[in-house]
PDB file of N, CA, C and O in Angstrom:
ATOM      1  N   MET A   1      -8.657   6.431   3.358  1.00  0.00           N
ATOM      2  CA  MET A   1      -8.237   5.375   4.258  1.00  0.00           C
ATOM      3  C   MET A   1      -6.755   5.129   4.023  1.00  0.00           C
ATOM      4  O   MET A   1      -6.301   5.107   2.879  1.00  0.00           O
ATOM      5  N   GLU A   2      -5.995   4.942   5.102  1.00  0.00           N
ATOM      6  CA  GLU A   2      -4.570   4.708   4.948  1.00  0.00           C
ATOM      7  C   GLU A   2      -4.084   3.674   5.947  1.00  0.00           C
ATOM      8  O   GLU A   2      -4.685   3.465   7.000  1.00  0.00           O
ATOM      9  N   LEU A   3      -2.995   3.042   5.595  1.00  0.00           N
ATOM     10  CA  LEU A   3      -2.368   2.026   6.433  1.00  0.00           C
ATOM     11  C   LEU A   3      -0.921   2.437   6.648  1.00  0.00           C
ATOM     12  O   LEU A   3      -0.187   2.682   5.690  1.00  0.00           O
ATOM     13  N   ASP A   4      -0.515   2.512   7.910  1.00  0.00           N
ATOM     14  CA  ASP A   4       0.860   2.902   8.244  1.00  0.00           C
ATOM     15  C   ASP A   4       1.651   1.650   8.625  1.00  0.00           C
ATOM     16  O   ASP A   4       1.397   1.035   9.661  1.00  0.00           O
ATOM     17  N   LEU A   5       2.597   1.287   7.790  1.00  0.00           N
ATOM     18  CA  LEU A   5       3.401   0.079   7.998  1.00  0.00           C
ATOM     19  C   LEU A   5       4.810   0.385   8.485  1.00  0.00           C
ATOM     20  O   LEU A   5       5.612  -0.534   8.652  1.00  0.00           O
ATOM     21  N   ARG A   6       5.126   1.638   8.714  1.00  0.00           N
ATOM     22  CA  ARG A   6       6.489   2.018   9.104  1.00  0.00           C
ATOM     23  C   ARG A   6       6.928   1.251  10.345  1.00  0.00           C
ATOM     24  O   ARG A   6       6.186   1.129  11.319  1.00  0.00           O
ATOM     25  N   GLY A   7       8.151   0.738  10.283  1.00  0.00           N
ATOM     26  CA  GLY A   7       8.741   0.042  11.418  1.00  0.00           C
ATOM     27  C   GLY A   7       8.389  -1.433  11.508  1.00  0.00           C
ATOM     28  O   GLY A   7       8.910  -2.132  12.376  1.00  0.00           O
ATOM     29  N   GLN A   8       7.529  -1.919  10.646  1.00  0.00           N
ATOM     30  CA  GLN A   8       7.144  -3.329  10.693  1.00  0.00           C
ATOM     31  C   GLN A   8       8.085  -4.180   9.846  1.00  0.00           C
ATOM     32  O   GLN A   8       8.689  -3.701   8.886  1.00  0.00           O
ATOM     33  N   ARG A   9       8.195  -5.443  10.220  1.00  0.00           N
ATOM     34  CA  ARG A   9       8.927  -6.396   9.385  1.00  0.00           C
ATOM     35  C   ARG A   9       8.084  -6.655   8.146  1.00  0.00           C
ATOM     36  O   ARG A   9       6.856  -6.588   8.197  1.00  0.00           O
ATOM     37  N   ALA A  10       8.742  -6.947   7.043  1.00  0.00           N
ATOM     38  CA  ALA A  10       8.033  -7.136   5.771  1.00  0.00           C
ATOM     39  C   ALA A  10       6.947  -8.201   5.879  1.00  0.00           C
ATOM     40  O   ALA A  10       5.842  -8.007   5.373  1.00  0.00           O
ATOM     41  N   GLU A  11       7.246  -9.317   6.527  1.00  0.00           N
ATOM     42  CA  GLU A  11       6.266 -10.407   6.640  1.00  0.00           C
ATOM     43  C   GLU A  11       5.001  -9.934   7.352  1.00  0.00           C
ATOM     44  O   GLU A  11       3.891 -10.185   6.882  1.00  0.00           O
ATOM     45  N   ASP A  12       5.165  -9.255   8.478  1.00  0.00           N
ATOM     46  CA  ASP A  12       4.015  -8.746   9.233  1.00  0.00           C
ATOM     47  C   ASP A  12       3.284  -7.669   8.443  1.00  0.00           C
ATOM     48  O   ASP A  12       2.054  -7.621   8.431  1.00  0.00           O
ATOM     49  N   ALA A  13       4.045  -6.812   7.791  1.00  0.00           N
ATOM     50  CA  ALA A  13       3.453  -5.722   7.015  1.00  0.00           C
ATOM     51  C   ALA A  13       2.602  -6.257   5.871  1.00  0.00           C
ATOM     52  O   ALA A  13       1.531  -5.718   5.592  1.00  0.00           O
ATOM     53  N   LEU A  14       3.062  -7.305   5.211  1.00  0.00           N
ATOM     54  CA  LEU A  14       2.316  -7.849   4.076  1.00  0.00           C
ATOM     55  C   LEU A  14       1.022  -8.526   4.518  1.00  0.00           C
ATOM     56  O   LEU A  14       0.030  -8.501   3.789  1.00  0.00           O
ATOM     57  N   GLU A  15       1.025  -9.129   5.703  1.00  0.00           N
ATOM     58  CA  GLU A  15      -0.217  -9.701   6.240  1.00  0.00           C
ATOM     59  C   GLU A  15      -1.218  -8.585   6.528  1.00  0.00           C
ATOM     60  O   GLU A  15      -2.398  -8.700   6.197  1.00  0.00           O
ATOM     61  N   ALA A  16      -0.740  -7.508   7.144  1.00  0.00           N
ATOM     62  CA  ALA A  16      -1.611  -6.366   7.439  1.00  0.00           C
ATOM     63  C   ALA A  16      -2.113  -5.729   6.146  1.00  0.00           C
ATOM     64  O   ALA A  16      -3.272  -5.322   6.063  1.00  0.00           O
ATOM     65  N   LEU A  17      -1.255  -5.642   5.147  1.00  0.00           N
ATOM     66  CA  LEU A  17      -1.632  -5.066   3.861  1.00  0.00           C
ATOM     67  C   LEU A  17      -2.750  -5.871   3.212  1.00  0.00           C
ATOM     68  O   LEU A  17      -3.697  -5.290   2.681  1.00  0.00           O
ATOM     69  N   ASP A  18      -2.658  -7.180   3.244  1.00  0.00           N
ATOM     70  CA  ASP A  18      -3.678  -8.022   2.627  1.00  0.00           C
ATOM     71  C   ASP A  18      -5.032  -7.827   3.314  1.00  0.00           C
ATOM     72  O   ASP A  18      -6.056  -7.706   2.642  1.00  0.00           O
ATOM     73  N   ARG A  19      -5.039  -7.795   4.637  1.00  0.00           N
ATOM     74  CA  ARG A  19      -6.293  -7.559   5.385  1.00  0.00           C
ATOM     75  C   ARG A  19      -6.859  -6.177   5.065  1.00  0.00           C
ATOM     76  O   ARG A  19      -8.069  -6.019   4.900  1.00  0.00           O
ATOM     77  N   TYR A  20      -5.993  -5.194   4.980  1.00  0.00           N
ATOM     78  CA  TYR A  20      -6.387  -3.817   4.686  1.00  0.00           C
ATOM     79  C   TYR A  20      -7.000  -3.696   3.297  1.00  0.00           C
ATOM     80  O   TYR A  20      -8.027  -3.041   3.124  1.00  0.00           O
ATOM     81  N   LEU A  21      -6.373  -4.327   2.311  1.00  0.00           N
ATOM     82  CA  LEU A  21      -6.905  -4.274   0.948  1.00  0.00           C
ATOM     83  C   LEU A  21      -8.269  -4.948   0.862  1.00  0.00           C
ATOM     84  O   LEU A  21      -9.163  -4.457   0.174  1.00  0.00           O
ATOM     85  N   ASP A  22      -8.430  -6.068   1.555  1.00  0.00           N
ATOM     86  CA  ASP A  22      -9.733  -6.747   1.575  1.00  0.00           C
ATOM     87  C   ASP A  22     -10.805  -5.832   2.148  1.00  0.00           C
ATOM     88  O   ASP A  22     -11.884  -5.696   1.571  1.00  0.00           O
ATOM     89  N   ALA A  23     -10.510  -5.203   3.286  1.00  0.00           N
ATOM     90  CA  ALA A  23     -11.486  -4.325   3.935  1.00  0.00           C
ATOM     91  C   ALA A  23     -11.813  -3.116   3.065  1.00  0.00           C
ATOM     92  O   ALA A  23     -12.976  -2.733   2.943  1.00  0.00           O
ATOM     93  N   ALA A  24     -10.798  -2.520   2.465  1.00  0.00           N
ATOM     94  CA  ALA A  24     -11.010  -1.342   1.618  1.00  0.00           C
ATOM     95  C   ALA A  24     -11.831  -1.697   0.384  1.00  0.00           C
ATOM     96  O   ALA A  24     -12.709  -0.937  -0.024  1.00  0.00           O
ATOM     97  N   TYR A  25     -11.545  -2.843  -0.202  1.00  0.00           N
ATOM     98  CA  TYR A  25     -12.272  -3.292  -1.392  1.00  0.00           C
ATOM     99  C   TYR A  25     -13.742  -3.544  -1.046  1.00  0.00           C
ATOM    100  O   TYR A  25     -14.638  -3.108  -1.769  1.00  0.00           O
ATOM    101  N   LEU A  26     -13.983  -4.246   0.057  1.00  0.00           N
ATOM    102  CA  LEU A  26     -15.358  -4.536   0.473  1.00  0.00           C
ATOM    103  C   LEU A  26     -16.120  -3.264   0.836  1.00  0.00           C
ATOM    104  O   LEU A  26     -17.342  -3.206   0.693  1.00  0.00           O
ATOM    105  N   ALA A  27     -15.397  -2.248   1.305  1.00  0.00           N
ATOM    106  CA  ALA A  27     -16.024  -0.967   1.649  1.00  0.00           C
ATOM    107  C   ALA A  27     -16.286  -0.119   0.406  1.00  0.00           C
ATOM    108  O   ALA A  27     -16.927   0.928   0.493  1.00  0.00           O
ATOM    109  N   GLY A  28     -15.795  -0.562  -0.745  1.00  0.00           N
ATOM    110  CA  GLY A  28     -16.026   0.159  -1.991  1.00  0.00           C
ATOM    111  C   GLY A  28     -15.160   1.386  -2.182  1.00  0.00           C
ATOM    112  O   GLY A  28     -15.516   2.287  -2.942  1.00  0.00           O
ATOM    113  N   LEU A  29     -14.019   1.431  -1.496  1.00  0.00           N
ATOM    114  CA  LEU A  29     -13.140   2.596  -1.629  1.00  0.00           C
ATOM    115  C   LEU A  29     -12.464   2.605  -2.997  1.00  0.00           C
ATOM    116  O   LEU A  29     -12.078   1.551  -3.502  1.00  0.00           O
ATOM    117  N   PRO A  30     -12.320   3.779  -3.599  1.00  0.00           N
ATOM    118  CA  PRO A  30     -11.684   3.857  -4.913  1.00  0.00           C
ATOM    119  C   PRO A  30     -10.156   3.752  -4.851  1.00  0.00           C
ATOM    120  O   PRO A  30      -9.525   3.301  -5.807  1.00  0.00           O
ATOM    121  N   PHE A  31      -9.565   4.167  -3.728  1.00  0.00           N
ATOM    122  CA  PHE A  31      -8.108   4.103  -3.588  1.00  0.00           C
ATOM    123  C   PHE A  31      -7.734   4.054  -2.117  1.00  0.00           C
ATOM    124  O   PHE A  31      -8.547   4.369  -1.248  1.00  0.00           O
ATOM    125  N   VAL A  32      -6.501   3.657  -1.846  1.00  0.00           N
ATOM    126  CA  VAL A  32      -5.973   3.612  -0.484  1.00  0.00           C
ATOM    127  C   VAL A  32      -4.549   4.155  -0.490  1.00  0.00           C
ATOM    128  O   VAL A  32      -3.858   4.123  -1.507  1.00  0.00           O
ATOM    129  N   ARG A  33      -4.129   4.653   0.670  1.00  0.00           N
ATOM    130  CA  ARG A  33      -2.752   5.129   0.845  1.00  0.00           C
ATOM    131  C   ARG A  33      -2.034   4.163   1.773  1.00  0.00           C
ATOM    132  O   ARG A  33      -2.537   3.826   2.844  1.00  0.00           O
ATOM    133  N   ILE A  34      -0.866   3.727   1.355  1.00  0.00           N
ATOM    134  CA  ILE A  34      -0.064   2.805   2.148  1.00  0.00           C
ATOM    135  C   ILE A  34       1.233   3.517   2.502  1.00  0.00           C
ATOM    136  O   ILE A  34       2.025   3.856   1.623  1.00  0.00           O
ATOM    137  N   ILE A  35       1.442   3.741   3.790  1.00  0.00           N
ATOM    138  CA  ILE A  35       2.636   4.445   4.258  1.00  0.00           C
ATOM    139  C   ILE A  35       3.669   3.395   4.667  1.00  0.00           C
ATOM    140  O   ILE A  35       3.454   2.642   5.617  1.00  0.00           O
ATOM    141  N   HIS A  36       4.782   3.351   3.952  1.00  0.00           N
ATOM    142  CA  HIS A  36       5.837   2.387   4.258  1.00  0.00           C
ATOM    143  C   HIS A  36       7.129   3.090   4.634  1.00  0.00           C
ATOM    144  O   HIS A  36       8.083   2.437   5.058  1.00  0.00           O
ATOM    145  N   GLY A  37       7.178   4.384   4.489  1.00  0.00           N
ATOM    146  CA  GLY A  37       8.376   5.144   4.809  1.00  0.00           C
ATOM    147  C   GLY A  37       9.424   5.024   3.714  1.00  0.00           C
ATOM    148  O   GLY A  37       9.284   4.238   2.777  1.00  0.00           O
ATOM    149  N   LYS A  38      10.465   5.813   3.851  1.00  0.00           N
ATOM    150  CA  LYS A  38      11.517   5.827   2.837  1.00  0.00           C
ATOM    151  C   LYS A  38      12.627   4.850   3.209  1.00  0.00           C
ATOM    152  O   LYS A  38      12.963   3.983   2.402  1.00  0.00           O
ATOM    153  N   GLY A  39      13.195   4.959   4.377  1.00  0.00           N
ATOM    154  CA  GLY A  39      14.200   4.027   4.884  1.00  0.00           C
ATOM    155  C   GLY A  39      15.120   3.436   3.833  1.00  0.00           C
ATOM    156  O   GLY A  39      15.635   4.143   2.967  1.00  0.00           O
ATOM    157  N   THR A  40      15.320   2.123   3.922  1.00  0.00           N
ATOM    158  CA  THR A  40      16.209   1.424   2.987  1.00  0.00           C
ATOM    159  C   THR A  40      15.499   1.074   1.689  1.00  0.00           C
ATOM    160  O   THR A  40      16.145   0.737   0.697  1.00  0.00           O
ATOM    161  N   GLY A  41      14.183   1.152   1.690  1.00  0.00           N
ATOM    162  CA  GLY A  41      13.411   0.826   0.498  1.00  0.00           C
ATOM    163  C   GLY A  41      12.942  -0.617   0.447  1.00  0.00           C
ATOM    164  O   GLY A  41      12.205  -0.992  -0.465  1.00  0.00           O
ATOM    165  N   LYS A  42      13.357  -1.444   1.419  1.00  0.00           N
ATOM    166  CA  LYS A  42      12.971  -2.857   1.412  1.00  0.00           C
ATOM    167  C   LYS A  42      11.472  -3.030   1.627  1.00  0.00           C
ATOM    168  O   LYS A  42      10.840  -3.848   0.959  1.00  0.00           O
ATOM    169  N   LEU A  43      10.906  -2.271   2.548  1.00  0.00           N
ATOM    170  CA  LEU A  43       9.472  -2.389   2.807  1.00  0.00           C
ATOM    171  C   LEU A  43       8.675  -1.862   1.615  1.00  0.00           C
ATOM    172  O   LEU A  43       7.670  -2.458   1.228  1.00  0.00           O
ATOM    173  N   ARG A  44       9.116  -0.754   1.037  1.00  0.00           N
ATOM    174  CA  ARG A  44       8.454  -0.215  -0.159  1.00  0.00           C
ATOM    175  C   ARG A  44       8.457  -1.251  -1.280  1.00  0.00           C
ATOM    176  O   ARG A  44       7.442  -1.466  -1.942  1.00  0.00           O
ATOM    177  N   GLN A  45       9.600  -1.885  -1.483  1.00  0.00           N
ATOM    178  CA  GLN A  45       9.718  -2.895  -2.533  1.00  0.00           C
ATOM    179  C   GLN A  45       8.787  -4.076  -2.256  1.00  0.00           C
ATOM    180  O   GLN A  45       8.123  -4.563  -3.171  1.00  0.00           O
ATOM    181  N   ALA A  46       8.731  -4.538  -1.013  1.00  0.00           N
ATOM    182  CA  ALA A  46       7.862  -5.667  -0.663  1.00  0.00           C
ATOM    183  C   ALA A  46       6.397  -5.311  -0.883  1.00  0.00           C
ATOM    184  O   ALA A  46       5.627  -6.120  -1.400  1.00  0.00           O
ATOM    185  N   VAL A  47       6.011  -4.091  -0.487  1.00  0.00           N
ATOM    186  CA  VAL A  47       4.624  -3.643  -0.663  1.00  0.00           C
ATOM    187  C   VAL A  47       4.276  -3.595  -2.147  1.00  0.00           C
ATOM    188  O   VAL A  47       3.228  -4.091  -2.561  1.00  0.00           O
ATOM    189  N   ARG A  48       5.142  -3.006  -2.929  1.00  0.00           N
ATOM    190  CA  ARG A  48       4.841  -2.860  -4.364  1.00  0.00           C
ATOM    191  C   ARG A  48       4.843  -4.199  -5.093  1.00  0.00           C
ATOM    192  O   ARG A  48       4.083  -4.389  -6.043  1.00  0.00           O
ATOM    193  N   GLU A  49       5.682  -5.116  -4.660  1.00  0.00           N
ATOM    194  CA  GLU A  49       5.644  -6.459  -5.247  1.00  0.00           C
ATOM    195  C   GLU A  49       4.325  -7.144  -4.914  1.00  0.00           C
ATOM    196  O   GLU A  49       3.756  -7.841  -5.754  1.00  0.00           O
ATOM    197  N   ALA A  50       3.836  -6.948  -3.686  1.00  0.00           N
ATOM    198  CA  ALA A  50       2.561  -7.547  -3.282  1.00  0.00           C
ATOM    199  C   ALA A  50       1.395  -6.932  -4.049  1.00  0.00           C
ATOM    200  O   ALA A  50       0.423  -7.623  -4.356  1.00  0.00           O
ATOM    201  N   LEU A  51       1.483  -5.646  -4.360  1.00  0.00           N
ATOM    202  CA  LEU A  51       0.405  -4.972  -5.091  1.00  0.00           C
ATOM    203  C   LEU A  51       0.371  -5.381  -6.562  1.00  0.00           C
ATOM    204  O   LEU A  51      -0.688  -5.383  -7.189  1.00  0.00           O
ATOM    205  N   THR A  52       1.538  -5.726  -7.108  1.00  0.00           N
ATOM    206  CA  THR A  52       1.616  -6.113  -8.518  1.00  0.00           C
ATOM    207  C   THR A  52       0.842  -7.413  -8.726  1.00  0.00           C
ATOM    208  O   THR A  52       1.168  -8.442  -8.135  1.00  0.00           O
ATOM    209  N   GLY A  53      -0.161  -7.354  -9.552  1.00  0.00           N
ATOM    210  CA  GLY A  53      -0.961  -8.537  -9.840  1.00  0.00           C
ATOM    211  C   GLY A  53      -1.993  -8.884  -8.788  1.00  0.00           C
ATOM    212  O   GLY A  53      -2.697  -9.885  -8.921  1.00  0.00           O
ATOM    213  N   HIS A  54      -2.099  -8.059  -7.721  1.00  0.00           N
ATOM    214  CA  HIS A  54      -3.106  -8.327  -6.686  1.00  0.00           C
ATOM    215  C   HIS A  54      -4.489  -8.160  -7.313  1.00  0.00           C
ATOM    216  O   HIS A  54      -4.726  -7.169  -8.004  1.00  0.00           O
ATOM    217  N   PRO A  55      -5.404  -9.099  -7.093  1.00  0.00           N
ATOM    218  CA  PRO A  55      -6.707  -9.042  -7.767  1.00  0.00           C
ATOM    219  C   PRO A  55      -7.555  -7.816  -7.428  1.00  0.00           C
ATOM    220  O   PRO A  55      -8.438  -7.449  -8.203  1.00  0.00           O
ATOM    221  N   GLN A  56      -7.304  -7.183  -6.290  1.00  0.00           N
ATOM    222  CA  GLN A  56      -8.117  -6.034  -5.902  1.00  0.00           C
ATOM    223  C   GLN A  56      -7.474  -4.700  -6.260  1.00  0.00           C
ATOM    224  O   GLN A  56      -8.054  -3.643  -6.011  1.00  0.00           O
ATOM    225  N   VAL A  57      -6.285  -4.746  -6.839  1.00  0.00           N
ATOM    226  CA  VAL A  57      -5.548  -3.518  -7.158  1.00  0.00           C
ATOM    227  C   VAL A  57      -5.502  -3.311  -8.672  1.00  0.00           C
ATOM    228  O   VAL A  57      -5.024  -4.157  -9.428  1.00  0.00           O
ATOM    229  N   LYS A  58      -6.016  -2.156  -9.079  1.00  0.00           N
ATOM    230  CA  LYS A  58      -6.027  -1.799 -10.503  1.00  0.00           C
ATOM    231  C   LYS A  58      -4.677  -1.222 -10.928  1.00  0.00           C
ATOM    232  O   LYS A  58      -4.141  -1.583 -11.976  1.00  0.00           O
ATOM    233  N   SER A  59      -4.130  -0.320 -10.104  1.00  0.00           N
ATOM    234  CA  SER A  59      -2.833   0.297 -10.378  1.00  0.00           C
ATOM    235  C   SER A  59      -2.312   0.924  -9.092  1.00  0.00           C
ATOM    236  O   SER A  59      -3.038   1.033  -8.104  1.00  0.00           O
ATOM    237  N   PHE A  60      -1.049   1.334  -9.112  1.00  0.00           N
ATOM    238  CA  PHE A  60      -0.483   2.023  -7.948  1.00  0.00           C
ATOM    239  C   PHE A  60       0.639   2.939  -8.404  1.00  0.00           C
ATOM    240  O   PHE A  60       1.221   2.763  -9.475  1.00  0.00           O
ATOM    241  N   GLU A  61       0.926   3.926  -7.555  1.00  0.00           N
ATOM    242  CA  GLU A  61       1.982   4.899  -7.849  1.00  0.00           C
ATOM    243  C   GLU A  61       2.469   5.499  -6.545  1.00  0.00           C
ATOM    244  O   GLU A  61       1.824   5.359  -5.506  1.00  0.00           O
ATOM    245  N   SER A  62       3.611   6.166  -6.605  1.00  0.00           N
ATOM    246  CA  SER A  62       4.132   6.868  -5.432  1.00  0.00           C
ATOM    247  C   SER A  62       3.196   8.003  -5.069  1.00  0.00           C
ATOM    248  O   SER A  62       2.502   8.554  -5.923  1.00  0.00           O
ATOM    249  N   GLY A  63       3.188   8.343  -3.794  1.00  0.00           N
ATOM    250  CA  GLY A  63       2.393   9.478  -3.359  1.00  0.00           C
ATOM    251  C   GLY A  63       2.963  10.772  -3.914  1.00  0.00           C
ATOM    252  O   GLY A  63       4.137  10.836  -4.278  1.00  0.00           O
ATOM    253  N   GLY A  64       2.137  11.789  -3.976  1.00  0.00           N
ATOM    254  CA  GLY A  64       2.591  13.101  -4.407  1.00  0.00           C
ATOM    255  C   GLY A  64       3.519  13.715  -3.371  1.00  0.00           C
ATOM    256  O   GLY A  64       3.667  13.184  -2.271  1.00  0.00           O
ATOM    257  N   ASP A  65       4.137  14.825  -3.721  1.00  0.00           N
ATOM    258  CA  ASP A  65       5.065  15.487  -2.804  1.00  0.00           C
ATOM    259  C   ASP A  65       4.421  15.799  -1.458  1.00  0.00           C
ATOM    260  O   ASP A  65       5.067  15.659  -0.420  1.00  0.00           O
ATOM    261  N   LYS A  66       3.166  16.216  -1.461  1.00  0.00           N
ATOM    262  CA  LYS A  66       2.479  16.575  -0.220  1.00  0.00           C
ATOM    263  C   LYS A  66       1.927  15.352   0.511  1.00  0.00           C
ATOM    264  O   LYS A  66       1.463  15.467   1.645  1.00  0.00           O
ATOM    265  N   GLU A  67       1.974  14.184  -0.132  1.00  0.00           N
ATOM    266  CA  GLU A  67       1.484  12.946   0.480  1.00  0.00           C
ATOM    267  C   GLU A  67       2.604  12.122   1.102  1.00  0.00           C
ATOM    268  O   GLU A  67       2.334  11.171   1.836  1.00  0.00           O
ATOM    269  N   GLY A  68       3.846  12.471   0.823  1.00  0.00           N
ATOM    270  CA  GLY A  68       4.961  11.708   1.351  1.00  0.00           C
ATOM    271  C   GLY A  68       5.884  11.144   0.294  1.00  0.00           C
ATOM    272  O   GLY A  68       6.840  10.439   0.614  1.00  0.00           O
ATOM    273  N   GLY A  69       5.610  11.446  -0.961  1.00  0.00           N
ATOM    274  CA  GLY A  69       6.494  11.026  -2.053  1.00  0.00           C
ATOM    275  C   GLY A  69       6.754   9.534  -2.079  1.00  0.00           C
ATOM    276  O   GLY A  69       5.822   8.730  -2.062  1.00  0.00           O
ATOM    277  N   GLU A  70       8.037   9.165  -2.121  1.00  0.00           N
ATOM    278  CA  GLU A  70       8.429   7.755  -2.204  1.00  0.00           C
ATOM    279  C   GLU A  70       8.163   6.979  -0.919  1.00  0.00           C
ATOM    280  O   GLU A  70       8.310   5.757  -0.898  1.00  0.00           O
ATOM    281  N   GLY A  71       7.777   7.664   0.145  1.00  0.00           N
ATOM    282  CA  GLY A  71       7.462   6.987   1.404  1.00  0.00           C
ATOM    283  C   GLY A  71       6.031   6.490   1.470  1.00  0.00           C
ATOM    284  O   GLY A  71       5.623   5.869   2.451  1.00  0.00           O
ATOM    285  N   VAL A  72       5.268   6.769   0.413  1.00  0.00           N
ATOM    286  CA  VAL A  72       3.846   6.404   0.365  1.00  0.00           C
ATOM    287  C   VAL A  72       3.541   5.803  -1.001  1.00  0.00           C
ATOM    288  O   VAL A  72       4.063   6.252  -2.021  1.00  0.00           O
ATOM    289  N   THR A  73       2.691   4.788  -1.005  1.00  0.00           N
ATOM    290  CA  THR A  73       2.180   4.239  -2.258  1.00  0.00           C
ATOM    291  C   THR A  73       0.668   4.403  -2.248  1.00  0.00           C
ATOM    292  O   THR A  73      -0.001   4.042  -1.280  1.00  0.00           O
ATOM    293  N   VAL A  74       0.139   4.949  -3.332  1.00  0.00           N
ATOM    294  CA  VAL A  74      -1.308   5.107  -3.489  1.00  0.00           C
ATOM    295  C   VAL A  74      -1.766   4.037  -4.474  1.00  0.00           C
ATOM    296  O   VAL A  74      -1.295   3.978  -5.610  1.00  0.00           O
ATOM    297  N   ALA A  75      -2.694   3.192  -4.020  1.00  0.00           N
ATOM    298  CA  ALA A  75      -3.197   2.110  -4.870  1.00  0.00           C
ATOM    299  C   ALA A  75      -4.642   2.381  -5.244  1.00  0.00           C
ATOM    300  O   ALA A  75      -5.476   2.660  -4.382  1.00  0.00           O
ATOM    301  N   LYS A  76      -4.932   2.298  -6.530  1.00  0.00           N
ATOM    302  CA  LYS A  76      -6.308   2.408  -7.020  1.00  0.00           C
ATOM    303  C   LYS A  76      -6.889   1.005  -7.032  1.00  0.00           C
ATOM    304  O   LYS A  76      -6.286   0.071  -7.560  1.00  0.00           O
ATOM    305  N   LEU A  77      -8.068   0.872  -6.442  1.00  0.00           N
ATOM    306  CA  LEU A  77      -8.677  -0.445  -6.323  1.00  0.00           C
ATOM    307  C   LEU A  77      -9.570  -0.756  -7.510  1.00  0.00           C
ATOM    308  O   LEU A  77     -10.157   0.136  -8.123  1.00  0.00           O
ATOM    309  N   ALA A  78      -9.657  -2.028  -7.813  1.00  0.00           N
ATOM    310  CA  ALA A  78     -10.527  -2.482  -8.898  1.00  0.00           C
ATOM    311  C   ALA A  78     -11.975  -2.256  -8.481  1.00  0.00           C
ATOM    312  O   ALA A  78     -12.343  -2.478  -7.328  1.00  0.00           O
ATOM    313  N   GLY A  79     -12.776  -1.819  -9.416  1.00  0.00           N
ATOM    314  CA  GLY A  79     -14.171  -1.510  -9.111  1.00  0.00           C
ATOM    315  C   GLY A  79     -15.006  -2.676  -9.400  1.00  0.00           C
ATOM    316  O   GLY A  79     -16.222  -2.627  -9.211  1.00  0.00           O
TER     317      GLY A  79
END
């Protein structure tokens, strides 16, 4: 499951991210991919700040080279 936030304002993107994490957690998914793009890095920073300490997120990291690298964040969900 993935969420594409490219082109969104940070405020709107973070609302969508919260809804997405809730749905993914309730669905029992082990991880999710969040596409924020590379751009200026502001959206990536906002997403990662929101993931830090989020109750449904166990950990997160940049996507692999074939996943989009720094333009993607992969979050492992709490079980």
